[in-house]
N, C-alpha and C positions, 0 to 999 in steps of 0.2 A: 286849761293851756291857751295859749294863743300866740302866733304867728304873726307878728307886726307887719312885713309884705305880703299879706295873702289875706290881708284883714281890710273890708271894704264898708265905710262908712258912710250915712247920709243918703241919701232915699237919688237924688242923679246920681249919685258915683254907682248906688248898686242896677239902678235902672241901665246906667249906661255899660256896665258890665256884663248883664246879660244880652245887653241889644250887640258887646263885640262878638260873645259865646261864648265871655270865662264860665267853666267848671265850675257850678257854684255847688257848693257841699252842703251849708247849714247859712237857714235865715236869723237872726233874730228878732224878736217885732214888738214892740212896747203893746201891753196889753189894752185892749180896749180903744186902740186908733184904728177908723176903718173910714181914714178920707179918700179920696180918689188916689193921690198916687202909691199909697200903704195897698187900698185895690187891687191899683194897677201890677205892684212885684208882687202882690197872692198870687194874684192869676201867670206870671210869668215860673214865680218857683213852680207852680203846682203842674204845670204844663212839664216844667225839665225835672220834672218826681221830685223833687230838694225838699230835703227837712226843712219843717218851719217848728221852731218854736216862741210862743209866747210868755214872754218873761217882763215881771214889773219895773219899770223907770228906774229905780234906784240899780237895776241887779244890769242893762243896760252902760246908766252912768261906769260902774265897775268896771266895766271893760273896754270902754272906749276909751282911743288913744289920744283925739283928740278932742272932746267938751261936746261936737257937734254931728255925735250921731242921727238926731233926727227922729227917732224913732223908729233904729233898723242896723243892723250890724247884719255882714256879711261874709260867710268862713270862703274865702275860695280855691279850689284846689288846684295844687301846685303841679300833677299831670292831666292830663284829659283822659275818662275810664276808657276803656276799652269796650266791646261789646261780647258775652258768651261765643259767640258764635265767632267771633275773632281766636279765639281762644283754640278752638275746635281745629279751626282754620290755619294755625299754629302747628300743632299738632299735624295735620293733613301734609302741608308742604316739608316738613323732618320724614315726613313719614313714618308715623312712631303714634303708634296705639298712647291716643291723651293718657296724661298723665296733669291733674289739677287740683292745688292746694280752695280751700273752701275753708273761711276762719268766720266763727261764729260770733259776735259781741266781742271781739279786742278791740279794747283802748286803749293802751299805751301806745302813742305812734312807734318810738323805741321798736317795740315786743312787732308792730304789724310793717316796720323798717326793716327789721333785723330776718322777719321769715319772708320777705318778696326776695330778699338777697340768698332765701337760703335756698327757695323754689329756683332759684334763675341759676342756682349752682347744678340743682341736684338736677337739670336736663327738664322743669315741671314746663309745660307749654302755658301758664297760666295764674290769676289767681283768682279767687269769689269775693267777694268783702261783701254784708249785709245794709243797705242803706241805713237803716233804724240802727240805737243804741253801740253804733259803732264807731272808730277811730277813719277816716277819709286821710287822703292822699296828703297830706299833708307839709307844711319845708320840713317838718323834723321828720318824717315819715320818709323824703325824698334823701334827706341827708346821710339816715341811717341804710338806703336799699346801696348805701356806694354807688351810684350809679345802674343798679340793675335795674330800678323803675323804667329804662330808657332802653329795655328790650326787652323784658319780662309782660304782657298786658294786665291787667287788674280792673277786674268787672263789676260791677254797683249792683246788687241788686235789692229787688223792692221784698224777697218771699224765699228762704236761702232753701224751703223743704219745699218749693215746686221747683227752684232752680234742681234740684238734683233730681223729682222725680222727669224733669223734662231733660236729666243730662241722662237718667236711666234708658230712656228711650232713644238712646243716641249707640247704648253699648255699655254705658259708664256702672262699673260699682264701686260701693260706696264704703269707705273706712272712718273710722271717729277713732277718737285719741280718750282712750274711758281705762282711771284705775283700776278698775275690777272688770276690762274686758277681759279675752284672751291675751297669751302674752306672747307679741310679734312673730316672733321667730316659732313660731305654732300655724302662721297663717300663709296662704298663698293669695301672696300681692303682686301679683302679676297680672298684665294684660293692660286695659283703661281701668285707670282709678281714680277714686277725687280719695285724697285726707284730708280730713276736717277735724281741723280740730278749732276746741273750747277757747273759753278766759283763764283766766288762772284763776280767781276768785268762782266761777259756778261752771267750768267745766262746760259741755256739749251740751244744748242743752233739750231737755227729753223730747221738743216733737223733733229736732234735727236727729236727735240723736235713734230713734222710729223708724227715722226713712234709712238710716244705713244696713248697708247689708251685714258688716262686722263692730263689733270695738275691738279695741286694740292696748294690750295694756304693755308698757318699758316694762323690762327687770327693774326694780331697786329695792337695795342695798341699804342704803345706807337709814337717818333718825327720821328724815323730813317724808314728808309722804308724796312732797310732788315736785315737779320739775316747773320753771320755766316755760313756761305757751313755746317760747320760741328756740328755747332748749327741745322739748320734745317734738316740735315738730320737724327739729332736726335729724334727732336719734327714730323718729319714723319716717323721713325720707330716703334714706340713707340705706332702711331697711331695704323699701322700694325698690332705689336704686341696688343694692345688691343684688336683688332676685333677676330684676329686669338683668343686666350685667349678663348673669345666669343663662337665660330664658334665650338671649339670642347666639 
């Protein structure tokens, strides 16, 4: 899916975006391109921990709106990313135990936007997303979040499992959504908590799930077997909200 206003095409345009400090989510480079400008772009992308994909020329031709991509197309983020420390600082400033959403491979921009909106309304201090195999802060995400991106910091990390390990050292514990987990009403969800939500298709990946302290299931009475990821995030988040309010 493309978002015209944040698609940057051509070598000079992409380098200018880097020089101007734009947050670049993803770069597509033509297979086999190894000249000076492309090498410079690759170096800059790696410096900024930006995802690079090497694709055939005809793929770039299909993606291109201008027909002048010169072997490189970049997707810029609509919003700048925060650091994980900014999220923890947000909790400290509010005098509250941290409440963080961690999203494992959410690829639908409307789901990501809806989850960020829910995170804001539920009083979460921020959202963490992985760098690879997930949608970034595109224009569609910004629109779907209905302004929540102005208030809720979103951090992007290279490795979600490592981020969980680091946050455990800060006193957080983690619960992930899983249809085979303990019914959420039987869990104590108070205190500094990370809520881990997976993608519709695959759920939370095994490596991430193994880092979590608990798995929580949502009681379901219907005839289909799963909720949309953003709805599941909302249901679990508000059980956390209910318990936190009771604990005050």
